[in-house]
C-alpha positions, 0 to 999 in steps of 0.5 A: 445857593451860590457856589464859587468855582474855587475849591479843594477836597481830599479823601482816602479809603481802603480798597482791594488794591490798598489805600485809595486817595482822591484829590479834587481841585477846582478853579474858575473856567468858562465851562466844565473842564475835567482833567484826570491824573489816575494811576495806570492800574486804576485807569478803568475808573476814569469814566466813572469819576468823570460821570460822578463829577459831571453830575455834581458840578456844571462849571469850573476847571477840575483837576482829579487825582486818584492813586493808591497811597503807599502801594508796595509790590513786595507786600502784595499777596502773590502765588506761583502760576503752575502753567508758567512754571511748567513752561519755564521748566520745559524751556530750561530743559531745552536750554540744558540740552543745548548747553549741558555745561551751564548751571541750572536755574536758581530759585531767584531766577525762577521768581523773577521770570515774567508771569511766574509770580502773580497776584490773585485776581481782584474784585473789580466790583468792590474796587468800584464800590470803594472808589464810588464811596470815596468820590462821593465824600470828596465831592461833598467836601468840594461842593461844601467848600465852593458853597462857602466861598460862593456865599462870600462872593454873593455877599461881596456883590450885594455889598457893591450893589448897595453902594451903587444904589446909595450913590445913585440916590445921592446924585438923583436930587442933583439932576434937575439943578444940573440940567438947568445949569447946563442949559444956562451955560450952553445958552451963553456959549451959543450967544457968544458963538452966534452973536446976534442970531435969532433968540428962537434958534438959540432956545431950540439948540439949547433944548436939543442939547439939553435933551441929550444930557437928560440921564433920567432914563439911564438912572432908571435902567441902572436901578432895574439892572441892580434889582436883577442882580439882587433877584438872581443872587436870591434865586441861586443856582448856576448864575455866574454867566447871567451875572456877568451879562448883567454887569456888562449892561450896567457898564453900558449904562454907566458909560452913557451916564458918563458921556451925558453928565451935565455936571461934575458930581454926575461925572464922578458918580458915573466913574464910581459906578464903573469901578464898582461894576468892574468889581462885580464882574470880577466876582461874577467870573468866579461864580458857578 
């Protein structure tokens, strides 16, 4: 299966701290680059999220956002801490002795005192289980989205390899005729340049330059590289970097074909191949 590096997923679930929400966004990158935006009270879950995402994805820049949706401090169950109340009472007594004319503490003052009203301890294990289930759901959705996009990218690359094969088949019959025409044209120019020079030398020079214009080898290597592209896509997996490398090799052969082109149709073919190869490279850079 071919996967793109572009995708989005979101999921939410109830937890001991309220409704957890997780968002995952991924774009193309050379390696796996994880960026986290996690609510401070959930910071302890970041290592777990990093491990879970790394186990499912191998490339791409992934932004992970985890937060408690709609968390409201006023709606959380709270209780009074007897120890904190005792400390506050003792401090209030000492303050009353120092300032006997001052009014006593009001209930509102007591409730606002740090540490007096506390939340009951949370079950961290249940929170972790909720986050794990949420992460699995979001990752399943993200991987499915990347797979759908990857299938489109693979089809696009195969379409272009097919177009390149068709173009090579069109130009292949023209090669012998192009070489013959190139030799004749070159011989004529040499005769004009060398005047009454030895015919044997002219034939030797023509043979040498004609050999340099032979592109059969480049055509064959292009065929081999196109076959490798098709094989890699069929095999699937993490193939983006390999496809990018093959595209570079295809471009190298197309450049050589253009430099050795013995006729206008071959030169036009090389230019079209280069355009198709560049499109393949652009698609390969989005494949995991």
